[in-house]
GURO-339244 format. One record per residue (C-alpha): residue number from 0; x, y, z; residue in one letter. Coordinates in steps of 0.001 Angstrom, whole numbers. Example, Ala and Ser with C-alpha at 12.3 -4.5 7.8 and 13.67 -1.06 7.14 Angstrom:
<nodes>
NODE  pos        x        y        z  code
NODE    0    12300    -4500     7800     A
NODE    1    13670    -1060     7140     S
</nodes>
This chain:
<nodes>
NODE  pos        x        y        z  code
NODE    0   -33248    23631     4288     X
NODE    1   -34230    20251     5794     X
NODE    2   -33381    17106     3664     X
NODE    3   -36485    15817     1936     X
NODE    4   -37082    12422      168     X
NODE    5   -37105    11965    -3723     X
NODE    6   -39386     9816    -5623     X
NODE    7   -36386     8701    -7480     X
NODE    8   -34410     8046    -4232     X
NODE    9   -31710    10287    -4757     X
NODE   10   -29944    12267    -2116     X
NODE   11   -28204    15603    -3582     X
NODE   12   -25255    17651    -1872     X
NODE   13   -22909    19996    -3491     X
NODE   14   -22530    19190    -7007     X
NODE   15   -23229    15457    -6179     X
NODE   16   -26012    12883    -6491     X
NODE   17   -26541     9655    -4521     X
NODE   18   -28883     7189    -6354     X
NODE   19   -29366     4593    -3811     X
NODE   20   -31144     2045    -5495     X
NODE   21   -28526     1726    -8338     X
NODE   22   -25766     2183    -6185     X
NODE   23   -24371     5390    -8063     X
NODE   24   -22495     8458    -7251     X
NODE   25   -22997    11023    -9681     X
NODE   26   -21385    14549   -10501     X
NODE   27   -23281    16925   -12703     X
NODE   28   -25075    13817   -13819     X
NODE   29   -22206    11751   -14871     X
NODE   30   -21485     8606   -12734     X
NODE   31   -18425     8943   -10803     X
NODE   32   -16674     5511   -10153     X
NODE   33   -17167     4361    -6412     X
NODE   34   -16857      811    -5495     X
NODE   35   -19915    -1047    -3500     X
NODE   36   -18184     -710      125     X
NODE   37   -17210     2986     -267     X
NODE   38   -20562     3771    -1216     X
NODE   39   -22013     2296     1695     X
NODE   40   -19733     4012     3704     X
NODE   41   -20631     7428     2031     X
NODE   42   -24574     6617     2272     X
NODE   43   -24110     5854     6129     X
NODE   44   -22295     9187     6647     X
NODE   45   -24733    11003     4716     X
NODE   46   -27515     9697     6686     X
NODE   47   -25979    11138    10032     X
NODE   48   -25413    14271     8325     X
NODE   49   -23901    16873    10877     X
NODE   50   -23259    14137    13580     X
NODE   51   -19997    12107    14592     X
NODE   52   -20026     8763    13407     X
NODE   53   -17628     6339    15203     X
NODE   54   -15484     3902    13578     X
NODE   55   -17319     1167    15611     X
NODE   56   -20623     2244    14153     X
NODE   57   -19514     2227    10512     X
NODE   58   -18131    -1404    11255     X
NODE   59   -21349    -2513    12751     X
NODE   60   -23635     -771    10065     X
NODE   61   -21554    -1517     7071     X
NODE   62   -18939    -4440     7473     X
NODE   63   -21432    -6775     9853     X
NODE   64   -19822    -8584    12362     X
NODE   65   -17422   -11089    11469     X
NODE   66   -17210   -10247     7620     X
NODE   67   -13931    -8344     7463     X
NODE   68   -10718    -9048     9427     X
NODE   69    -8720    -6181     8430     X
NODE   70   -11479    -3736     9326     X
NODE   71    -9212     -502    10080     X
NODE   72    -7358     -750     6875     X
NODE   73   -10583    -1467     4895     X
NODE   74   -12268     1793     6420     X
NODE   75    -9153     3889     5860     X
NODE   76    -9243     2517     2143     X
NODE   77   -12961     3494     1681     X
NODE   78   -12517     6811     2999     X
NODE   79    -9704     7678      910     X
NODE   80   -11621     6539    -2132     X
NODE   81   -14678     8464     -865     X
NODE   82   -12579    11593     -749     X
NODE   83   -10710    10902    -4192     X
NODE   84   -14316    10653    -5675     X
NODE   85   -15745    13659    -4098     X
NODE   86   -12392    15672    -4812     X
NODE   87   -12427    16307     -970     X
NODE   88    -9390    17115     1202     X
NODE   89    -8816    15807     4721     X
NODE   90    -6650    18734     5597     X
NODE   91    -9252    21204     4479     X
NODE   92   -12676    19236     4265     X
NODE   93   -15907    20436     2807     X
NODE   94   -17884    17165     2784     X
NODE   95   -16140    14601     5196     X
NODE   96   -14305    15738     8170     X
NODE   97   -12298    13377    10349     X
NODE   98   -12559    13694    14032     X
NODE   99    -9154    12216    15428     X
NODE  100    -9614     9259    17764     X
NODE  101   -13362     9385    17292     X
NODE  102   -14402     8898    13741     X
NODE  103   -16001    10957    10754     X
NODE  104   -18680    13415    10166     X
NODE  105   -20467    14659     7083     X
NODE  106   -20518    18424     6803     X
NODE  107   -21925    18868     3497     X
NODE  108   -25571    20445     3118     X
NODE  109   -28329    17687     1947     X
NODE  110   -30955    18371     -284     X
NODE  111   -33589    15977    -1330     X
NODE  112   -36775    16491    -3669     X
NODE  113   -40525    15749    -3057     X
NODE  114   -41972    12326    -2806     X
NODE  115   -45434    11021    -2357     X
NODE  116   -46017    10320     1409     X
NODE  117   -48180     7391     2810     X
NODE  118   -51226     9742     2935     X
NODE  119   -50895    10615     -651     X
NODE  120   -49746    14095     -324     X
NODE  121   -46384    15688    -1895     X
NODE  122   -45312    17787      963     X
NODE  123   -41786    17080     1824     X
NODE  124   -41080    15509     5104     X
NODE  125   -38417    16197     7742     X
NODE  126   -35718    13701     8801     X
NODE  127   -36815    11767    11940     X
NODE  128   -35144    11973    15067     X
NODE  129   -31879    10134    15292     X
NODE  130   -33201     7665    17306     X
NODE  131   -35602     6946    14906     X
NODE  132   -33005     7120    12103     X
NODE  133   -30690     4388    13952     X
NODE  134   -33781     2110    14532     X
NODE  135   -34457     2485    10801     X
NODE  136   -31260     1483     9694     X
NODE  137   -31518    -1592    11471     X
NODE  138   -35077    -2621    10809     X
NODE  139   -36030    -6216    10741     X
NODE  140   -34872    -8037     7344     X
NODE  141   -38474    -9958     7056     X
NODE  142   -40201    -6386     7024     X
NODE  143   -37801    -5294     4332     X
NODE  144   -38646    -8727     2248     X
NODE  145   -42520    -8167     2526     X
NODE  146   -42112    -4387     1448     X
NODE  147   -39836    -5267    -1516     X
NODE  148   -42323    -7869    -2844     X
NODE  149   -45173    -5588    -2477     X
NODE  150   -43626    -2520    -3998     X
NODE  151   -40221    -3665    -6082     X
NODE  152   -39848     -345    -7844     X
NODE  153   -39877     1916    -4900     X
NODE  154   -38998     2054    -1221     X
NODE  155   -42164     3643      836     X
NODE  156   -40685     5983     3092     X
NODE  157   -41714     9281     4984     X
NODE  158   -38273    10740     5737     X
NODE  159   -34395    10272     4948     X
NODE  160   -34183     7646     7756     X
NODE  161   -36656     5160     6067     X
NODE  162   -35049     5887     2650     X
NODE  163   -31483     5111     4145     X
NODE  164   -32916     1984     5909     X
NODE  165   -34612      717     2760     X
NODE  166   -31164     1097     1136     X
NODE  167   -29240     -846     3722     X
NODE  168   -32234    -3457     3907     X
NODE  169   -32220    -3640      111     X
NODE  170   -28384    -4035     -208     X
NODE  171   -28291    -6847     2319     X
NODE  172   -31372    -8997      905     X
NODE  173   -30118    -8444    -2937     X
NODE  174   -26485    -9593    -2302     X
NODE  175   -25098   -13228    -1713     X
NODE  176   -23735   -14087     1869     X
NODE  177   -20840   -11828     3070     X
NODE  178   -17475   -13143     2059     X
NODE  179   -15528   -15163     4637     X
NODE  180   -12567   -13257     6807     X
NODE  181    -9625   -13111     4803     X
NODE  182    -7074   -15891     4892     X
NODE  183    -3297   -15416     5321     X
NODE  184     -999   -17543     3531     X
NODE  185     2843   -17931     3081     X
NODE  186     4616   -19137      195     X
NODE  187     7863   -20720     1564     X
NODE  188    11115   -20583     -723     X
NODE  189    10523   -23453    -3346     X
NODE  190    13653   -25557    -3133     X
NODE  191    16140   -25973    -5769     X
NODE  192    16523   -29863    -6442     X
NODE  193    18491   -29373    -9667     X
NODE  194    21956   -29831    -7818     X
NODE  195    23157   -26757    -9350     X
NODE  196    23453   -23436    -7099     X
NODE  197    23223   -21328   -10282     X
NODE  198    19762   -22365   -10665     X
NODE  199    18435   -20739    -7327     X
NODE  200    17380   -17945    -9541     X
NODE  201    14768   -20057   -11010     X
NODE  202    13259   -21553    -7697     X
NODE  203    13484   -18205    -6065     X
NODE  204    11562   -16456    -9336     X
NODE  205     9225   -19440    -8822     X
NODE  206     8692   -18601    -5241     X
NODE  207     8175   -14820    -5981     X
NODE  208     5998   -15362    -8835     X
NODE  209     3508   -17656    -6962     X
NODE  210     3408   -15081    -4386     X
NODE  211     2422   -12570    -6967     X
NODE  212     -172   -14989    -8527     X
NODE  213    -1715   -15915    -5267     X
NODE  214    -1832   -11938    -4204     X
NODE  215    -3821   -11011    -7273     X
NODE  216    -6033   -13902    -7557     X
NODE  217    -8765   -13352    -4866     X
NODE  218    -7768    -9985    -2945     X
NODE  219   -10632    -9802     -890     X
NODE  220   -10534   -13046      578     X
NODE  221    -6818   -14111      357     X
NODE  222    -3852   -12281     1949     X
NODE  223     -502   -13260      948     X
NODE  224     2712   -12502     2929     X
NODE  225     5558   -10596      933     X
NODE  226     8599   -12281     -688     X
NODE  227    11250   -10693     1763     X
NODE  228     9662   -12610     4854     X
NODE  229     8953   -15814     3015     X
NODE  230    12671   -15911     1951     X
NODE  231    14173   -15534     5410     X
NODE  232    13225   -19280     5644     X
NODE  233    15311   -20340     2445     X
NODE  234    17444   -23209     3631     X
NODE  235    16235   -23164     6949     X
NODE  236    14259   -26261     8396     X
NODE  237    11643   -24904    10413     X
NODE  238     8489   -26296    11992     X
NODE  239     5449   -25242    10168     X
NODE  240     3587   -24282    13519     X
NODE  241     6380   -21805    14253     X
NODE  242     6023   -20487    10898     X
NODE  243     2648   -19814    10998     X
NODE  244     3015   -18033    14432     X
NODE  245     6063   -15743    13303     X
NODE  246     4407   -14827     9987     X
NODE  247      711   -14808    11402     X
NODE  248     -405   -17028     8487     X
NODE  249    -3257   -19994     8342     X
NODE  250    -1932   -21828     5699     X
NODE  251     1513   -22609     4104     X
NODE  252     2750   -23297      446     X
NODE  253     5910   -25338       13     X
NODE  254     7208   -26881    -2866     X
NODE  255    10227   -27806    -5083     X
NODE  256    11791   -27165    -8699     X
NODE  257    13835   -29538   -10540     X
NODE  258    15015   -28259   -13812     X
NODE  259    16890   -30511   -16529     X
NODE  260    17575   -29209   -19932     X
NODE  261    14171   -28146   -21365     X
NODE  262    11992   -29655   -18923     X
NODE  263    10934   -28724   -15461     X
NODE  264     9360   -30506   -12462     X
NODE  265     7315   -28590    -9747     X
NODE  266     5892   -30105    -6739     X
NODE  267     3855   -27800    -4607     X
NODE  268     1669   -28722    -1587     X
NODE  269     -478   -26617      713     X
NODE  270     -333   -27287     4407     X
NODE  271    -2826   -26148     7349     X
NODE  272     -720   -24429     9996     X
NODE  273    -3077   -25253    12912     X
NODE  274    -2678   -29118    12551     X
NODE  275       41   -29443     9809     X
NODE  276    -2733   -31186     7715     X
NODE  277    -1593   -31454     3763     X
NODE  278    -4903   -30359     2128     X
NODE  279    -3425   -30448    -1405     X
NODE  280     -379   -31854    -3139     X
NODE  281      492   -32110    -6960     X
NODE  282     3581   -32472    -9204     X
NODE  283     3726   -30824   -12669     X
NODE  284     6063   -32080   -15293     X
NODE  285     6256   -29645   -18088     X
NODE  286     8423   -27750   -20861     X
NODE  287    10302   -24978   -19417     X
NODE  288     8587   -22262   -21454     X
NODE  289     5169   -23463   -19602     X
NODE  290     6559   -22460   -16139     X
NODE  291     4160   -19337   -15781     X
NODE  292     1355   -21281   -17078     X
NODE  293     1668   -23818   -14130     X
NODE  294     2347   -21232   -11686     X
NODE  295    -1338   -20016   -12419     X
NODE  296    -2390   -23671   -12463     X
NODE  297    -1056   -24162    -9196     X
NODE  298    -2559   -20979    -7650     X
NODE  299    -5856   -22066    -8917     X
NODE  300    -5658   -25556    -7099     X
NODE  301    -4617   -23642    -3933     X
NODE  302    -7564   -21659    -3868     X
NODE  303   -10057   -24418    -4798     X
NODE  304    -8403   -26343    -1688     X
NODE  305    -8888   -23482      427     X
NODE  306   -12674   -23530     -759     X
NODE  307   -12599   -19857    -1206     X
NODE  308   -15759   -18665    -2736     X
NODE  309   -16130   -15330    -4417     X
NODE  310   -18994   -14054    -6555     X
NODE  311   -18206   -13381    -9461     X
NODE  312   -15454   -15878    -9607     X
NODE  313   -12112   -14536   -10930     X
NODE  314    -9263   -15838   -12420     X
NODE  315    -5824   -14463   -12985     X
NODE  316    -5494   -12195   -16036     X
NODE  317    -1762   -11732   -16167     X
NODE  318     -128   -12105   -19417     X
NODE  319     2513   -14956   -19923     X
NODE  320     5207   -15631   -22083     X
NODE  321     5262   -18394   -24636     X
NODE  322     9209   -17913   -24875     X
NODE  323    11194   -20528   -22344     X
NODE  324    14194   -18017   -22998     X
NODE  325    12013   -14726   -22326     X
NODE  326    10990   -16390   -18809     X
NODE  327    14481   -17388   -18066     X
NODE  328    15812   -14055   -18470     X
NODE  329    12870   -12427   -16861     X
NODE  330    13640   -14662   -13485     X
NODE  331    17404   -14136   -13796     X
NODE  332    16594   -10295   -13655     X
NODE  333    14209   -10526   -10750     X
NODE  334    16821   -12622    -8840     X
NODE  335    19388    -9910    -9279     X
NODE  336    16886    -7301    -8626     X
NODE  337    15664    -8710    -5320     X
NODE  338    19209    -8411    -3734     X
NODE  339    18643    -4868    -3321     X
NODE  340    22064    -3123    -4209     X
NODE  341    23141     -804    -6880     X
NODE  342    25323    -3245    -8972     X
NODE  343    22594    -5939    -8778     X
NODE  344    19901    -3642    -9879     X
NODE  345    22252    -2428   -12820     X
NODE  346    22716    -6146   -13735     X
NODE  347    18990    -6663   -13863     X
NODE  348    18536    -4396   -16604     X
NODE  349    20411    -6488   -19131     X
NODE  350    18103    -9501   -18109     X
NODE  351    14838    -7643   -18400     X
NODE  352    16048    -6215   -21730     X
NODE  353    17055    -9646   -23074     X
NODE  354    13449   -10704   -21893     X
NODE  355    11897    -7955   -23940     X
NODE  356    13913    -8845   -26950     X
NODE  357    13077   -12469   -26960     X
NODE  358     9052   -11673   -26372     X
NODE  359     8080    -8106   -27163     X
NODE  360     4751    -8259   -25641     X
NODE  361     5981    -9925   -22062     X
NODE  362     4354    -7526   -19539     X
NODE  363     6398    -8943   -16660     X
NODE  364     9708    -8042   -18313     X
NODE  365     8574    -4382   -18725     X
NODE  366     7468    -4155   -15301     X
NODE  367    10885    -5398   -14242     X
NODE  368    12515    -2933   -16237     X
NODE  369    10600      -65   -14686     X
NODE  370    11305    -1368   -11180     X
NODE  371    15048    -1407   -12142     X
NODE  372    15094     2215   -13732     X
NODE  373    13511     3628   -10592     X
NODE  374    15388     2327    -8227     X
NODE  375    18637     3226    -9892     X
NODE  376    17503     6675    -9957     X
NODE  377    16591     6429    -6268     X
NODE  378    19961     5024    -5518     X
NODE  379    21546     7735    -7601     X
NODE  380    23526     4736    -9661     X
NODE  381    21897     7053   -12459     X
NODE  382    20661    10615   -12563     X
NODE  383    16933    10416   -12043     X
NODE  384    16530    12562   -15213     X
NODE  385    18192     9420   -17018     X
NODE  386    16380     6776   -15158     X
NODE  387    12509     8110   -14372     X
NODE  388    11348     8667   -17911     X
NODE  389    12992     5143   -19033     X
NODE  390    10944     3694   -16110     X
NODE  391     7611     5477   -16820     X
NODE  392     7913     4283   -20551     X
NODE  393     8272      659   -19358     X
NODE  394     5422      996   -16707     X
NODE  395     3038     2188   -19199     X
NODE  396     3779     -538   -21672     X
NODE  397     3507    -3037   -19124     X
NODE  398     -138    -1697   -18292     X
NODE  399     -866    -1698   -21808     X
NODE  400     -102    -5302   -22162     X
NODE  401    -1529    -6220   -18799     X
NODE  402    -4064    -3998   -17209     X
NODE  403    -4147    -5870   -14091     X
NODE  404     -446    -5326   -13406     X
NODE  405     -475    -3980    -9866     X
NODE  406     3465    -3833    -9835     X
NODE  407     3141    -1426   -12709     X
NODE  408      715      679   -11244     X
NODE  409     2971      949    -8253     X
NODE  410     5895     1984   -10510     X
NODE  411     3917     4616   -11951     X
NODE  412     2629     5974    -8915     X
NODE  413     6260     6303    -7669     X
NODE  414     7360     7907   -10575     X
NODE  415     4550    10429   -10434     X
NODE  416     5083    11019    -6691     X
NODE  417     8854    11249    -6594     X
NODE  418     9809    12590   -10135     X
NODE  419     6995    14286   -11933     X
NODE  420     5437    15785    -8518     X
NODE  421     2061    15002    -9882     X
NODE  422      322    14392    -6742     X
NODE  423    -3388    13338    -7851     X
NODE  424    -2303    11158   -10695     X
NODE  425      241     9426    -8418     X
NODE  426    -2560     8614    -5661     X
NODE  427    -4855     7353    -8522     X
NODE  428    -2162     5024    -9312     X
NODE  429    -1265     3709    -5898     X
NODE  430    -4822     3229    -5248     X
NODE  431    -5380     1360    -8497     X
NODE  432    -2551    -1030    -7396     X
NODE  433    -4168    -1668    -4082     X
NODE  434    -7548    -2360    -5816     X
NODE  435    -5935    -4772    -8043     X
NODE  436    -3689    -6533    -5308     X
NODE  437    -4381    -5446    -1601     X
NODE  438    -1707    -7951     -576     X
NODE  439      887    -6160    -2692     X
NODE  440     3088    -4893      282     X
NODE  441     5247    -2663    -1845     X
NODE  442     2008     -791    -3027     X
NODE  443      882      -50      513     X
NODE  444     4941      961     1652     X
NODE  445     5192     3572    -1435     X
NODE  446     1695     4785     -701     X
NODE  447     2410     5179     2676     X
NODE  448     5422     7505     1946     X
NODE  449     3174     9256     -456     X
NODE  450      462     9917     2363     X
NODE  451     3250    11182     4665     X
NODE  452     4687    13525     2116     X
NODE  453     1065    14886     1830     X
NODE  454     1134    15303     5540     X
NODE  455    -1663    12690     5965     X
NODE  456      191    11068     8826     X
NODE  457    -2533     8914    10130     X
NODE  458    -3144     7407     6852     X
NODE  459      376     6914     5925     X
NODE  460     1400     5042     9134     X
NODE  461    -1892     2953     8409     X
NODE  462     -634     1832     5030     X
NODE  463     3199     1340     6269     X
NODE  464     2002     -970     9234     X
NODE  465        8    -2979     6776     X
NODE  466     3107    -3205     4361     X
NODE  467     4596    -4540     7641     X
NODE  468     1893    -7108     8365     X
NODE  469     2479    -8258     4608     X
NODE  470     6006    -8732     5222     X
NODE  471     6578    -9106     8874     X
NODE  472     9988   -10116     8551     X
NODE  473    11643    -7417     6369     X
NODE  474    14010    -5100     8034     X
NODE  475    13016    -2337     5694     X
NODE  476     9274    -2716     6050     X
NODE  477     9833    -2600     9978     X
NODE  478    12234       59     9970     X
NODE  479    10119     2290     7553     X
NODE  480     7239     2142    10205     X
NODE  481     9680     3808    12571     X
NODE  482    10772     6389     9907     X
NODE  483     6789     7451     9371     X
NODE  484     6423     7937    12880     X
NODE  485     9190     9776    13202     X
NODE  486     8011    12150    10348     X
NODE  487     4786    12585    12216     X
NODE  488     6757    13593    15194     X
NODE  489     5802    10716    17108     X
NODE  490     9218     9832    18348     X
NODE  491     8395     7537    21280     X
NODE  492     6373     5363    18735     X
NODE  493     9280     5759    16399     X
NODE  494    11939     4442    19195     X
NODE  495     9804     1507    20346     X
NODE  496     9450      377    16411     X
NODE  497    12911      891    15640     X
NODE  498    14256    -1155    18690     X
NODE  499    11648    -4039    17501     X
NODE  500    13431    -3782    14108     X
NODE  501    16919    -3962    15749     X
NODE  502    16074    -7327    17144     X
NODE  503    15247    -8763    13745     X
NODE  504    18511    -7149    12347     X
NODE  505    20575    -5392    14877     X
NODE  506    23266    -3840    12273     X
NODE  507    20546    -2300     9927     X
NODE  508    21761      885     8916     X
NODE  509    18412     2451     8097     X
NODE  510    16984     1401    11423     X
NODE  511    20126     2743    13502     X
NODE  512    19688     5860    11586     X
NODE  513    16347     6590    12336     X
NODE  514    16984     5830    16270     X
NODE  515    19810     8133    16328     X
NODE  516    17258    10845    14782     X
NODE  517    14545    10161    17297     X
NODE  518    16637    10168    20169     X
NODE  519    18241    13524    19311     X
NODE  520    15003    15084    18443     X
NODE  521    13684    13965    21855     X
NODE  522    16875    15857    23576     X
NODE  523    18250    12301    24423     X
NODE  524    21650    13028    23561     X
NODE  525    23563    10196    25113     X
NODE  526    21625     7835    23659     X
NODE  527    21592     9536    20297     X
NODE  528    25385     9441    20555     X
NODE  529    25498     5821    21215     X
NODE  530    23696     4953    18447     X
NODE  531    25330     7433    16065     X
NODE  532    28640     5428    16971     X
NODE  533    27250     2273    15990     X
NODE  534    25982     3673    12894     X
NODE  535    29312     4928    12249     X
NODE  536    31031     1826    13424     X
NODE  537    33260     3909    15688     X
NODE  538    34831     3152    18857     X
NODE  539    33368     5297    21337     X
NODE  540    36149     4687    24033     X
NODE  541    37854     8115    23000     X
NODE  542    34990     9962    23498     X
NODE  543    34256     8853    26777     X
NODE  544    33866    11691    29068     X
NODE  545    33101    14047    26332     X
NODE  546    30038    16523    26181     X
NODE  547    27662    14253    23944     X
NODE  548    26153    17095    21753     X
NODE  549    29813    18461    21129     X
NODE  550    30784    14894    20164     X
NODE  551    28011    14531    17731     X
NODE  552    28699    17765    16125     X
NODE  553    32387    16336    15586     X
NODE  554    30956    13132    14065     X
NODE  555    28545    14789    11693     X
NODE  556    31212    17399    10354     X
NODE  557    33460    14248     9681     X
NODE  558    30596    12875     7841     X
NODE  559    30310    16181     5910     X
NODE  560    33685    16311     5090     X
NODE  561    33599    12591     3752     X
NODE  562    30770    13236     1737     X
NODE  563    31560    16518     -187     X
NODE  564    34282    14977    -2374     X
NODE  565    31997    12529    -3646     X
NODE  566    29669    15106    -4598     X
NODE  567    31878    16639    -6727     X
NODE  568    33486    13481    -8398     X
NODE  569    30535    10997    -8572     X
NODE  570    27047    10751    -8680     X
NODE  571    25466    11015    -5111     X
NODE  572    21887    12213    -3760     X
NODE  573    22120    15907    -2816     X
NODE  574    19001    15670     -324     X
NODE  575    21104    13313     1825     X
NODE  576    24089    15801     1690     X
NODE  577    21724    18622     2735     X
NODE  578    20609    16560     5745     X
NODE  579    24197    16235     6549     X
NODE  580    24916    19660     6268     X
NODE  581    21999    20629     8944     X
NODE  582    23009    18161    11343     X
NODE  583    26482    19843    10895     X
NODE  584    25372    23252    11450     X
NODE  585    26144    24612     7784     X
NODE  586    22523    25534     6735     X
NODE  587    23487    28018     3942     X
NODE  588    25407    25084     2402     X
NODE  589    22155    22779     3038     X
NODE  590    20053    25199     1092     X
NODE  591    22885    24941    -2005     X
NODE  592    22228    21365    -1982     X
NODE  593    18723    21321    -1879     X
NODE  594    18438    23843    -4719     X
NODE  595    20526    20974    -6591     X
NODE  596    18231    18333    -5203     X
NODE  597    15235    20567    -6748     X
NODE  598    17110    20920   -10069     X
NODE  599    17903    17332   -10435     X
NODE  600    14637    15808    -9268     X
NODE  601    16118    13959    -6497     X
NODE  602    13657    11526    -5619     X
NODE  603    13965    11950    -1908     X
NODE  604    12966    15933    -2281     X
NODE  605     9489    15044    -1710     X
NODE  606    10006    14361     1955     X
NODE  607    11371    17814     2734     X
NODE  608     8158    19214     3681     X
NODE  609     7701    16720     6740     X
NODE  610    11285    16028     7365     X
NODE  611    12263    17113    11001     X
NODE  612    15851    17211     9897     X
NODE  613    15144    20517     7997     X
NODE  614    13195    21949    11094     X
NODE  615    15814    24648    11150     X
NODE  616    15426    26001     8114     X
NODE  617    11850    26445     8170     X
NODE  618    11652    30015     8637     X
NODE  619    14122    30789     5725     X
NODE  620    12460    32539     2664     X
NODE  621    14678    30279      511     X
NODE  622    13199    27184     1972     X
NODE  623     9597    28281     1843     X
NODE  624    10027    29204    -1832     X
NODE  625    11525    25639    -2493     X
NODE  626     8487    24147    -1017     X
NODE  627     6159    26363    -2918     X
NODE  628     8188    25315    -6579     X
NODE  629     7759    21785    -5663     X
NODE  630     4215    22033    -5330     X
NODE  631     3565    21885    -1522     X
</nodes>
């Protein structure tokens, strides 16, 4: 049936209703949570039901010119939220269809109630032509203003076109000015002026917490470069203009920390990159226990100096500890965790637990505890069955204490993704983390891996690239963009990305492994062999003149021989062993290790559906049964 206009201004499709004037999406009469921007995107798609809507058309209609710098990510995020709200599936859509390289199409059937027409009748009216609809969406604002003044309770309409036009016109007239383009800022490592290198954990902790504070303060207007990239400038005397160019930022925060006995003096300044103007500078002399309060105060002063105007105004809701001992233990734990190795992660547990003992209501300490346990499970420094339940308990407690803890939601989403295999719940937690702090690179990174595992490759690549944008000098962030390209079978792009990564860190193991795999999968065996030799730190002279494929098989078998004893005598990830078995031609043994990965809930097993490493097993019934049991 043709869509008709409702006197209540409601569009119905499937089990849903769009109440345009109230800005609500309802399902069977109950309101479904959907933020304003995704709601506008949904209205625009519904208004063009059955038609291809390009990304450019959505940008022009919904975002308006110049109001959103990171449009591509913003639109992808909106579509994602719409699909979650509608329970729609990108792979088997019933309402929103993705048209690769073109845009989107609403494919649901629209129904609308009768409405009184301009002539007083109640007969349903057909949708106007596409041209009329497009014209109506961009009606002159002055006409809307006059109509709104004359009849504020309803939008006089003769068809869906005018109804949708009224919605967009009403939204534009009844909102404040659009937010400014997102400002990008980097927090450089705070300098330790205490004269004691053992206090580096304290100044580094100050840097990290300042990044977190700024990232969560005004997420729609302020983007913050992640810690890994910022810390590359520690101890380096670099020109601000160069830093701005390398990190792609508009402003830089730099400062120093001097800690003596029970007092701490923090100095911070905000610098505009374009002309190196010092926009703001201030010093804080406080008791050590007030450190986190000072961080919030500094973050607030910076946003005021940037003249960021948000409606409604929002401040940090993070919970602080009143115990200086708890803060000190937390910062020591975070300092160790950031080292990124097994032993440091294990040692960080002790400090996070100390922080909790000294302040049982310290949300950040519980978040750190969750991070440590899940990383230890990923590294197989602990069995996943021992680490991930503890990580979940800590993450839930962190959220209970601080419902605005984006990091805690990332941990919870990762636990549900990699250990519990609860896909829908995991996605909700990742989305919530990004809602709270869109500048949190690890949220986009971990969500990107989730999306790739769900075979939503384009979305996964988008999020991984955003994680890279927020942490541009991180070898891991750069390398993992290559890995997700590889999982999507986009080998040329994977090779291009990894070669850029190796310019940052020539011996980065993850990058070399990805490059070797990509070359091998493309059939460029000689290049694959050369990369494998670098990865294994082997002298290739003795293999000169040998067949590259045969040489690689020899090296894979040697790697397998070295790995097998470790699998018997110590904790080691069976998923990695299964990959080595396939490369060495031991397919049955690979299936045995995958079964072990299943029984131990190896956190890497969630990649098995998309990982090209296992393509030789895809026709095996045991492999298909494994995928089914995981929930794929």
